[in-house]
PyMOL Python script that loads the backbone (N, CA, C, O; Angstrom):
from pymol import cmd

cmd.read_pdbstr("""\
ATOM      1  N   UNK A   1      19.038  -8.181  -5.293  1.00  0.00           N
ATOM      2  CA  UNK A   1      18.727  -9.478  -5.852  1.00  0.00           C
ATOM      3  C   UNK A   1      17.896  -9.315  -7.127  1.00  0.00           C
ATOM      4  O   UNK A   1      18.076 -10.053  -8.095  1.00  0.00           O
ATOM      5  N   UNK A   2      16.980  -8.335  -7.113  1.00  0.00           N
ATOM      6  CA  UNK A   2      16.135  -8.107  -8.277  1.00  0.00           C
ATOM      7  C   UNK A   2      16.978  -7.679  -9.483  1.00  0.00           C
ATOM      8  O   UNK A   2      16.802  -8.206 -10.582  1.00  0.00           O
ATOM      9  N   UNK A   3      17.879  -6.740  -9.281  1.00  0.00           N
ATOM     10  CA  UNK A   3      18.724  -6.263 -10.383  1.00  0.00           C
ATOM     11  C   UNK A   3      19.624  -7.374 -10.904  1.00  0.00           C
ATOM     12  O   UNK A   3      19.802  -7.520 -12.113  1.00  0.00           O
ATOM     13  N   UNK A   4      20.189  -8.157  -9.992  1.00  0.00           N
ATOM     14  CA  UNK A   4      21.068  -9.244 -10.406  1.00  0.00           C
ATOM     15  C   UNK A   4      20.317 -10.268 -11.261  1.00  0.00           C
ATOM     16  O   UNK A   4      20.800 -10.681 -12.316  1.00  0.00           O
ATOM     17  N   UNK A   5      19.131 -10.674 -10.795  1.00  0.00           N
ATOM     18  CA  UNK A   5      18.396 -11.693 -11.535  1.00  0.00           C
ATOM     19  C   UNK A   5      17.972 -11.171 -12.910  1.00  0.00           C
ATOM     20  O   UNK A   5      17.953 -11.933 -13.876  1.00  0.00           O
ATOM     21  N   UNK A   6      17.630  -9.879 -13.011  1.00  0.00           N
ATOM     22  CA  UNK A   6      17.259  -9.327 -14.310  1.00  0.00           C
ATOM     23  C   UNK A   6      18.474  -9.279 -15.246  1.00  0.00           C
ATOM     24  O   UNK A   6      18.377  -9.659 -16.413  1.00  0.00           O
ATOM     25  N   UNK A   7      19.607  -8.813 -14.734  1.00  0.00           N
ATOM     26  CA  UNK A   7      20.811  -8.734 -15.560  1.00  0.00           C
ATOM     27  C   UNK A   7      21.249 -10.124 -16.019  1.00  0.00           C
ATOM     28  O   UNK A   7      21.655 -10.305 -17.167  1.00  0.00           O
ATOM     29  N   UNK A   8      21.166 -11.093 -15.130  1.00  0.00           N
ATOM     30  CA  UNK A   8      21.534 -12.463 -15.481  1.00  0.00           C
ATOM     31  C   UNK A   8      20.602 -13.001 -16.567  1.00  0.00           C
ATOM     32  O   UNK A   8      21.046 -13.644 -17.518  1.00  0.00           O
ATOM     33  N   UNK A   9      19.299 -12.727 -16.412  1.00  0.00           N
ATOM     34  CA  UNK A   9      18.339 -13.151 -17.428  1.00  0.00           C
ATOM     35  C   UNK A   9      18.627 -12.483 -18.769  1.00  0.00           C
ATOM     36  O   UNK A   9      18.584 -13.132 -19.814  1.00  0.00           O
ATOM     37  N   UNK A  10      18.921 -11.173 -18.736  1.00  0.00           N
ATOM     38  CA  UNK A  10      19.181 -10.437 -19.968  1.00  0.00           C
ATOM     39  C   UNK A  10      20.415 -10.983 -20.695  1.00  0.00           C
ATOM     40  O   UNK A  10      20.454 -11.020 -21.925  1.00  0.00           O
ATOM     41  N   UNK A  11      21.407 -11.401 -19.930  1.00  0.00           N
ATOM     42  CA  UNK A  11      22.633 -11.914 -20.547  1.00  0.00           C
ATOM     43  C   UNK A  11      22.502 -13.357 -21.029  1.00  0.00           C
ATOM     44  O   UNK A  11      23.051 -13.718 -22.070  1.00  0.00           O
ATOM     45  N   UNK A  12      21.778 -14.179 -20.275  1.00  0.00           N
ATOM     46  CA  UNK A  12      21.753 -15.609 -20.567  1.00  0.00           C
ATOM     47  C   UNK A  12      20.443 -16.106 -21.158  1.00  0.00           C
ATOM     48  O   UNK A  12      20.428 -17.121 -21.855  1.00  0.00           O
ATOM     49  N   UNK A  13      19.338 -15.406 -20.893  1.00  0.00           N
ATOM     50  CA  UNK A  13      18.032 -15.884 -21.331  1.00  0.00           C
ATOM     51  C   UNK A  13      17.503 -17.015 -20.464  1.00  0.00           C
ATOM     52  O   UNK A  13      16.570 -17.718 -20.853  1.00  0.00           O
ATOM     53  N   UNK A  14      18.098 -17.192 -19.291  1.00  0.00           N
ATOM     54  CA  UNK A  14      17.703 -18.260 -18.373  1.00  0.00           C
ATOM     55  C   UNK A  14      16.321 -17.967 -17.788  1.00  0.00           C
ATOM     56  O   UNK A  14      16.125 -16.947 -17.126  1.00  0.00           O
ATOM     57  N   UNK A  15      15.377 -18.855 -18.033  1.00  0.00           N
ATOM     58  CA  UNK A  15      13.991 -18.655 -17.595  1.00  0.00           C
ATOM     59  C   UNK A  15      13.885 -18.636 -16.074  1.00  0.00           C
ATOM     60  O   UNK A  15      13.099 -17.865 -15.525  1.00  0.00           O
ATOM     61  N   UNK A  16      14.651 -19.460 -15.392  1.00  0.00           N
ATOM     62  CA  UNK A  16      14.581 -19.494 -13.927  1.00  0.00           C
ATOM     63  C   UNK A  16      15.002 -18.166 -13.304  1.00  0.00           C
ATOM     64  O   UNK A  16      14.453 -17.772 -12.275  1.00  0.00           O
ATOM     65  N   UNK A  17      15.956 -17.477 -13.900  1.00  0.00           N
ATOM     66  CA  UNK A  17      16.355 -16.174 -13.363  1.00  0.00           C
ATOM     67  C   UNK A  17      15.237 -15.152 -13.576  1.00  0.00           C
ATOM     68  O   UNK A  17      15.048 -14.263 -12.746  1.00  0.00           O
ATOM     69  N   UNK A  18      14.494 -15.271 -14.679  1.00  0.00           N
ATOM     70  CA  UNK A  18      13.353 -14.390 -14.899  1.00  0.00           C
ATOM     71  C   UNK A  18      12.253 -14.669 -13.869  1.00  0.00           C
ATOM     72  O   UNK A  18      11.647 -13.737 -13.340  1.00  0.00           O
ATOM     73  N   UNK A  19      12.003 -15.926 -13.590  1.00  0.00           N
ATOM     74  CA  UNK A  19      10.999 -16.276 -12.587  1.00  0.00           C
ATOM     75  C   UNK A  19      11.405 -15.771 -11.206  1.00  0.00           C
ATOM     76  O   UNK A  19      10.556 -15.332 -10.430  1.00  0.00           O
ATOM     77  N   UNK A  20      12.693 -15.830 -10.901  1.00  0.00           N
ATOM     78  CA  UNK A  20      13.181 -15.280  -9.639  1.00  0.00           C
ATOM     79  C   UNK A  20      12.958 -13.772  -9.597  1.00  0.00           C
ATOM     80  O   UNK A  20      12.531 -13.236  -8.575  1.00  0.00           O
ATOM     81  N   UNK A  21      13.240 -13.099 -10.685  1.00  0.00           N
ATOM     82  CA  UNK A  21      13.019 -11.657 -10.784  1.00  0.00           C
ATOM     83  C   UNK A  21      11.552 -11.313 -10.494  1.00  0.00           C
ATOM     84  O   UNK A  21      11.267 -10.405  -9.713  1.00  0.00           O
ATOM     85  N   UNK A  22      10.633 -12.037 -11.121  1.00  0.00           N
ATOM     86  CA  UNK A  22       9.210 -11.778 -10.921  1.00  0.00           C
ATOM     87  C   UNK A  22       8.775 -12.086  -9.488  1.00  0.00           C
ATOM     88  O   UNK A  22       7.944 -11.371  -8.928  1.00  0.00           O
ATOM     89  N   UNK A  23       9.327 -13.139  -8.895  1.00  0.00           N
ATOM     90  CA  UNK A  23       8.984 -13.496  -7.513  1.00  0.00           C
ATOM     91  C   UNK A  23       9.453 -12.410  -6.540  1.00  0.00           C
ATOM     92  O   UNK A  23       8.718 -12.035  -5.627  1.00  0.00           O
ATOM     93  N   UNK A  24      10.652 -11.917  -6.732  1.00  0.00           N
ATOM     94  CA  UNK A  24      11.181 -10.848  -5.872  1.00  0.00           C
ATOM     95  C   UNK A  24      10.326  -9.595  -6.035  1.00  0.00           C
ATOM     96  O   UNK A  24      10.026  -8.924  -5.048  1.00  0.00           O
ATOM     97  N   UNK A  25       9.935  -9.273  -7.253  1.00  0.00           N
ATOM     98  CA  UNK A  25       9.089  -8.113  -7.513  1.00  0.00           C
ATOM     99  C   UNK A  25       7.731  -8.260  -6.826  1.00  0.00           C
ATOM    100  O   UNK A  25       7.236  -7.312  -6.215  1.00  0.00           O
ATOM    101  N   UNK A  26       7.140  -9.428  -6.924  1.00  0.00           N
ATOM    102  CA  UNK A  26       5.840  -9.665  -6.290  1.00  0.00           C
ATOM    103  C   UNK A  26       5.945  -9.604  -4.771  1.00  0.00           C
ATOM    104  O   UNK A  26       5.071  -9.046  -4.108  1.00  0.00           O
ATOM    105  N   UNK A  27       7.002 -10.173  -4.224  1.00  0.00           N
ATOM    106  CA  UNK A  27       7.226 -10.151  -2.777  1.00  0.00           C
ATOM    107  C   UNK A  27       7.420  -8.720  -2.294  1.00  0.00           C
ATOM    108  O   UNK A  27       6.874  -8.338  -1.259  1.00  0.00           O
ATOM    109  N   UNK A  28       8.192  -7.924  -3.030  1.00  0.00           N
ATOM    110  CA  UNK A  28       8.440  -6.538  -2.652  1.00  0.00           C
ATOM    111  C   UNK A  28       7.151  -5.737  -2.674  1.00  0.00           C
ATOM    112  O   UNK A  28       6.905  -4.941  -1.768  1.00  0.00           O
ATOM    113  N   UNK A  29       6.335  -5.933  -3.680  1.00  0.00           N
ATOM    114  CA  UNK A  29       5.058  -5.219  -3.770  1.00  0.00           C
ATOM    115  C   UNK A  29       4.129  -5.582  -2.625  1.00  0.00           C
ATOM    116  O   UNK A  29       3.431  -4.710  -2.107  1.00  0.00           O
ATOM    117  N   UNK A  30       4.100  -6.843  -2.216  1.00  0.00           N
ATOM    118  CA  UNK A  30       3.229  -7.255  -1.123  1.00  0.00           C
ATOM    119  C   UNK A  30       3.713  -6.682   0.202  1.00  0.00           C
ATOM    120  O   UNK A  30       2.896  -6.352   1.061  1.00  0.00           O
ATOM    121  N   UNK A  31       5.014  -6.559   0.383  1.00  0.00           N
ATOM    122  CA  UNK A  31       5.546  -5.976   1.615  1.00  0.00           C
ATOM    123  C   UNK A  31       5.230  -4.491   1.674  1.00  0.00           C
ATOM    124  O   UNK A  31       4.913  -3.986   2.751  1.00  0.00           O
ATOM    125  N   UNK A  32       5.303  -3.776   0.568  1.00  0.00           N
ATOM    126  CA  UNK A  32       5.021  -2.353   0.546  1.00  0.00           C
ATOM    127  C   UNK A  32       3.611  -2.055   1.034  1.00  0.00           C
ATOM    128  O   UNK A  32       3.421  -1.130   1.824  1.00  0.00           O
ATOM    129  N   UNK A  33       2.625  -2.813   0.585  1.00  0.00           N
ATOM    130  CA  UNK A  33       1.254  -2.542   0.995  1.00  0.00           C
ATOM    131  C   UNK A  33       0.978  -3.050   2.403  1.00  0.00           C
ATOM    132  O   UNK A  33       0.201  -2.434   3.132  1.00  0.00           O
ATOM    133  N   UNK A  34       1.586  -4.141   2.798  1.00  0.00           N
ATOM    134  CA  UNK A  34       1.381  -4.669   4.141  1.00  0.00           C
ATOM    135  C   UNK A  34       2.061  -3.767   5.170  1.00  0.00           C
ATOM    136  O   UNK A  34       1.515  -3.550   6.251  1.00  0.00           O
ATOM    137  N   UNK A  35       3.227  -3.245   4.855  1.00  0.00           N
ATOM    138  CA  UNK A  35       3.983  -2.419   5.797  1.00  0.00           C
ATOM    139  C   UNK A  35       3.243  -1.145   6.164  1.00  0.00           C
ATOM    140  O   UNK A  35       3.343  -0.684   7.301  1.00  0.00           O
ATOM    141  N   UNK A  36       2.509  -0.569   5.233  1.00  0.00           N
ATOM    142  CA  UNK A  36       1.772   0.654   5.525  1.00  0.00           C
ATOM    143  C   UNK A  36       0.321   0.370   5.880  1.00  0.00           C
ATOM    144  O   UNK A  36      -0.442   1.298   6.146  1.00  0.00           O
ATOM    145  N   UNK A  37      -0.069  -0.896   5.888  1.00  0.00           N
ATOM    146  CA  UNK A  37      -1.417  -1.272   6.292  1.00  0.00           C
ATOM    147  C   UNK A  37      -2.471  -0.990   5.243  1.00  0.00           C
ATOM    148  O   UNK A  37      -3.633  -0.760   5.578  1.00  0.00           O
ATOM    149  N   UNK A  38      -2.084  -1.005   3.980  1.00  0.00           N
ATOM    150  CA  UNK A  38      -3.038  -0.724   2.917  1.00  0.00           C
ATOM    151  C   UNK A  38      -3.432  -1.995   2.204  1.00  0.00           C
ATOM    152  O   UNK A  38      -2.606  -2.881   1.983  1.00  0.00           O
ATOM    153  N   UNK A  39      -4.680  -2.078   1.853  1.00  0.00           N
ATOM    154  CA  UNK A  39      -5.149  -3.149   0.996  1.00  0.00           C
ATOM    155  C   UNK A  39      -5.233  -2.638  -0.430  1.00  0.00           C
ATOM    156  O   UNK A  39      -4.760  -1.541  -0.726  1.00  0.00           O
ATOM    157  N   UNK A  40      -5.823  -3.412  -1.304  1.00  0.00           N
ATOM    158  CA  UNK A  40      -5.931  -2.997  -2.701  1.00  0.00           C
ATOM    159  C   UNK A  40      -6.885  -1.818  -2.896  1.00  0.00           C
ATOM    160  O   UNK A  40      -6.681  -0.997  -3.790  1.00  0.00           O
ATOM    161  N   UNK A  41      -7.921  -1.734  -2.067  1.00  0.00           N
ATOM    162  CA  UNK A  41      -8.931  -0.709  -2.284  1.00  0.00           C
ATOM    163  C   UNK A  41      -8.891   0.410  -1.244  1.00  0.00           C
ATOM    164  O   UNK A  41      -9.800   1.239  -1.205  1.00  0.00           O
ATOM    165  N   UNK A  42      -7.876   0.450  -0.419  1.00  0.00           N
ATOM    166  CA  UNK A  42      -7.774   1.475   0.616  1.00  0.00           C
ATOM    167  C   UNK A  42      -6.879   2.610   0.143  1.00  0.00           C
ATOM    168  O   UNK A  42      -6.011   2.417  -0.708  1.00  0.00           O
ATOM    169  N   UNK A  43      -7.096   3.778   0.696  1.00  0.00           N
ATOM    170  CA  UNK A  43      -6.323   4.958   0.331  1.00  0.00           C
ATOM    171  C   UNK A  43      -5.508   5.407   1.533  1.00  0.00           C
ATOM    172  O   UNK A  43      -5.998   5.393   2.662  1.00  0.00           O
ATOM    173  N   UNK A  44      -4.275   5.801   1.295  1.00  0.00           N
ATOM    174  CA  UNK A  44      -3.427   6.282   2.380  1.00  0.00           C
ATOM    175  C   UNK A  44      -3.877   7.684   2.766  1.00  0.00           C
ATOM    176  O   UNK A  44      -4.012   8.557   1.908  1.00  0.00           O
ATOM    177  N   UNK A  45      -4.109   7.899   4.059  1.00  0.00           N
ATOM    178  CA  UNK A  45      -4.543   9.186   4.555  1.00  0.00           C
ATOM    179  C   UNK A  45      -3.392   9.869   5.293  1.00  0.00           C
ATOM    180  O   UNK A  45      -2.555   9.189   5.888  1.00  0.00           O
ATOM    181  N   UNK A  46      -3.339  11.193   5.264  1.00  0.00           N
ATOM    182  CA  UNK A  46      -2.266  11.891   5.983  1.00  0.00           C
ATOM    183  C   UNK A  46      -2.453  11.747   7.488  1.00  0.00           C
ATOM    184  O   UNK A  46      -3.576  11.681   7.989  1.00  0.00           O
ATOM    185  N   UNK A  47      -1.329  11.700   8.195  1.00  0.00           N
ATOM    186  CA  UNK A  47      -1.364  11.604   9.651  1.00  0.00           C
ATOM    187  C   UNK A  47      -1.723  12.964  10.245  1.00  0.00           C
ATOM    188  O   UNK A  47      -1.244  14.000   9.786  1.00  0.00           O
ATOM    189  N   UNK A  48      -2.560  12.946  11.255  1.00  0.00           N
ATOM    190  CA  UNK A  48      -2.954  14.194  11.912  1.00  0.00           C
ATOM    191  C   UNK A  48      -2.204  14.305  13.222  1.00  0.00           C
ATOM    192  O   UNK A  48      -2.013  13.309  13.921  1.00  0.00           O
ATOM    193  N   UNK A  49      -1.775  15.516  13.559  1.00  0.00           N
ATOM    194  CA  UNK A  49      -1.108  15.748  14.827  1.00  0.00           C
ATOM    195  C   UNK A  49       0.338  15.316  14.887  1.00  0.00           C
ATOM    196  O   UNK A  49       0.930  15.320  15.967  1.00  0.00           O
ATOM    197  N   UNK A  50       0.915  14.949  13.788  1.00  0.00           N
ATOM    198  CA  UNK A  50       2.322  14.543  13.751  1.00  0.00           C
ATOM    199  C   UNK A  50       3.130  15.743  13.322  1.00  0.00           C
ATOM    200  O   UNK A  50       2.879  16.333  12.272  1.00  0.00           O
ATOM    201  N   UNK A  51       4.104  16.101  14.141  1.00  0.00           N
ATOM    202  CA  UNK A  51       4.926  17.267  13.835  1.00  0.00           C
ATOM    203  C   UNK A  51       6.289  16.867  13.394  1.00  0.00           C
ATOM    204  O   UNK A  51       7.118  17.726  13.095  1.00  0.00           O
TER     205      UNK A  51
END
""", "prot")
cmd.dss("prot")
cmd.show_as("cartoon", "prot")
cmd.util.cbc("prot")
cmd.orient("prot")
């Protein structure tokens, strides 16, 4: 969806497709940090005892 909205924006200059692109990007970034349990100021630590 992100690639499509960017390509559509690049071809047409449609502002709504650019806003969709930015919304998808923001949503993806928030899922990445929530999925691993990281906040803005936390550091990912290596797992111990995992083989």
